[in-house]
N, C-alpha and C positions, 0 to 999 in steps of 0.2 A: 568898379567891381576888384572881387581880393581872385587874385586865379593863386589854386597851394600844388604845388606837387607833394606836402604831406601827409598822409590821413590822420596823422592826428589830429588836424584845423585842415576844414577842406574848402574851408572859403564858399564864392560861391560858385565855382569853376573849380572840379578837380582835377589833373594830370598826374596820373599814372608816372613817375619816371624815368621807366622804363618804355613807354610812348616814344613814338618816332614825334623826334620836332621835326616841324613843315614848315613852308610859310606863313601858314594858320594860323600855327603857336604862336607863332611871330606877332599876328595878329591880333591876339589875345593878351598877347606880354605889353604890346603897345600901350591899348586899351584897360590895361589893370591898375587901380588905384596901388596895392601893395603887393606882393608874391611871398605865400609864406614855404618855405621851404626845405626838406629833409637833412639829417645830419649827412649823409652818407653822398657827395654831389659832387660832379668831376670838377674841376678847376677852370676847364672851357664852357659847359654849363652855364655853370657859378658868373662866367665873366656873360655871358651870352646873355642869359639872362637879364642879368643889371643894365649892360648896354640897351635892353628894352624898358626894364621900369627899373627906375634906379631902388627905389623903399625896398628892399625883400630881407628880410628876418628868420632867421640870425644872419647878421652880418657877420662874411666871411673874409670880409681883403685881407687882414689877418692872417688869419688863418691860411690864405691861398701865398703872401706876402711873406710871410714866415714860417716857412713851414719845415715840420717833425724837429730833429731835435737839434740840427742845424740851425732851423731858423729860430727855435726856442732861445739861443746861446748869439745869436744874432740878435736878439730883438729883449734882452735881457741887456746885452752889453751898450744896446741904443741909448736902452731908457738908465740906464745907470744904475739897474736894481744889483743884487747878492745872487748870482750863480756859483753855484761849481764851480774852483779853477780848468777851463775847456781847453783841449786846442779841438780847430772842427778841421776834419780831414775831406779833398773832395773828391781820393779816391783811395785803392789801400796801398795804389805806387809814392802815393804822397807817406806813408808809412814808412815802411819796407825799405824803400829806399832804392831800390834796384833800376833808377832809371839816371840817366845822365844829365837830365833839367833838375833832378830836387834836386833842395838848398843842401849844403854843406859845410861844415860835417852834418850826416845825417840826423834829424829828429832821436831826439833824449827819452823814449818813455819813462814815466816818473813810477817810484819804487812801485814798486806791487806791494798791497792791494792796490788797484787801480780799474777807474770803468769801464770798457769800453758800446756804446752805445748806436747804432744803427740810427738812421735818419728817421728811416719808416716803419712804423711796430708801433703797437703800444701795450699799456697793463702786464709793464716786463716785456716781452717779448722779443728780441732783436737787444735786451742788452744782455751784458757781462759780466761779471765780476771776475776780475785778471788776479788770480795767485798763484799763476806756475807759467814758464811755455808752451803746460800743454794746455791751458785756456785759452792763451794768444791765441798758438794755433787754430784751433778751432771757435775763436773767433773767428779772424785773417780768412781762413776755408769762408766761413757763411757770410761776412761780408764781398769774396768775393763772388759766390756766385749770383749775390741780390744783383754786386754791376752787368754781370751776362741776363739780366732777366730788368738791364734799365735803370736801378735803382742803385740810386751811388750817394756818395757822401755817408761821413758818421763823426763820433768826436767819442776825443778820449778825455776822458774828466778824471781828478783825483776823488782816492775815495775817503768823503767823508763818514765818522762814525756816524751813527743816531739814525743812518738813511732805514734803518728799520721798522723806524718809525713817522711814518708822513704827512701832514695835512693836505683831507679833502675841500679846495674850497670848487664847489659848485653855484656857478650863476648860470641863471636864467633869467631874460631878462632881468628886472629889477630885486629883484628873486634870490638873495645868497644864503646858502647852506654852506654849514660847515661841520666835520667827523675827522676818528685817526685813523689812518688805516696801517696797523701794525704789524711787523710780520713773525709766524708762527716760532719759540724758541728765539729769539733776534734775528732770524734767517736776515738776507738781506734783502730781495724781496719785500717791497709790501703793498703788494698788489691783491685784491682780494679774490680776483684772477687765478692766482698763485698759492692762495688760500690763506692769506690773512683776514687778522679781525677787527670789526671797523670797530670805535669805539666814539660813541656821541657824545659824550663829558668829560668837558675842555674846559680845567682851568685853569687861574688863573689871567694875563694879559695876554695867552697865546691865540685867543679868536677873534681878538679886537685888533691885534699887528698882524693874522693874517691877513684880516678881511677887509683891512687896510690898505696894503701892499696892493692885494686882487684890485680893487677900487681901482686904484695910484694904473692899473696895465691896462686895465678898462675903461678909464677917459682918454688915455692916451692913443688907443689905437680901435674904440667900439666895440670889440668883441659883447657879446650880449647872450651867449651859449658854451659852454664850456664846462669842464674840472681841470683847478690848475696844482697842481702836488705844489706843495710851499715843505722848505725843513728849516730847522731851526738853529740857528749856532750862536755864543751867547746871547739867548734869550730873541733874537731878532730872525727876522724869516731869509727866504731869501725860497728865488724858481726855480723846482728842479724843471718843471714840464709842463704844457697844457697841452689837453690832450679833450681834440671835438666833438668825438664820442666815446664815451665812459658808462662806464659799471654805475647799476640805478639801483643797487643792495645800499647803500648809502645811504641816502633818498627815500629812502622807504617799497619803493620797486617802480617798476611800469607805471602801474593806475596811479599812484600821485605822482609824477612826474608829470604823465597824460594832463592831470588836472594840474596842477601847478604851467605846464607849457601852455593848455586852451586860455589862462586865465594872462596870461603876460603878453602873450601876442594881442590877445584880444584889448590890453592897457597901451601898445603897440600902435595898433592902427588908430585908435584915438589919438594919438599925438600926427597921425601920416596925414598931410590933407590931401 
């Protein structure tokens, strides 16, 4: 039996994710050969489902082990792959140095411009290009609000020129698809949600190099549904971040995504014993 919480592929038994979970659902999960999940799912729900039926698609083990922008940095360091020069901060107090236990001397910020990214957020939200003290004050105020809501952790990164043009590599099962996202007017943000345009023609060796790096990450982590954002420096790709929910315009919209998703789930199920 295939149990699904994803309306794109309903399997033998479909359960709405916002439905309550009780011992009856637990028994279904125990009997299931495999479980198909949605792209948005809570960590505790994911691990409960995984504990009852280990065969799940997508595989979000890496998503919850290496969460957010902090996780992106830690994963890149662990795998030894290029990543913008980054410092990870657990709390705002670690940066501003107003606690006696904070290391001395206090942290020295990179030369402006530099980048601050909240651990949560995506498609450009929670990311600030710091060009002035005013920009820094805005970012710190926003990060303090995040902490009050229980969302802590952020990174400070050196600004790398050329980040207005990033390569998005989408992974859906075995399927890889790449396209450029280019910020309007050379702007800092290359997110389509912030007005960036999509360019599907990729010249030279960049597609091959970018997709090879993504395959390396996929083989090391088991990730099988995500959008990887890459940058190029000196002709070599590096990892900016991994998005487990991502815009669909670059791959042709919702209908095409659903078509690929269904096909890849079917292929995955053939390999599930």
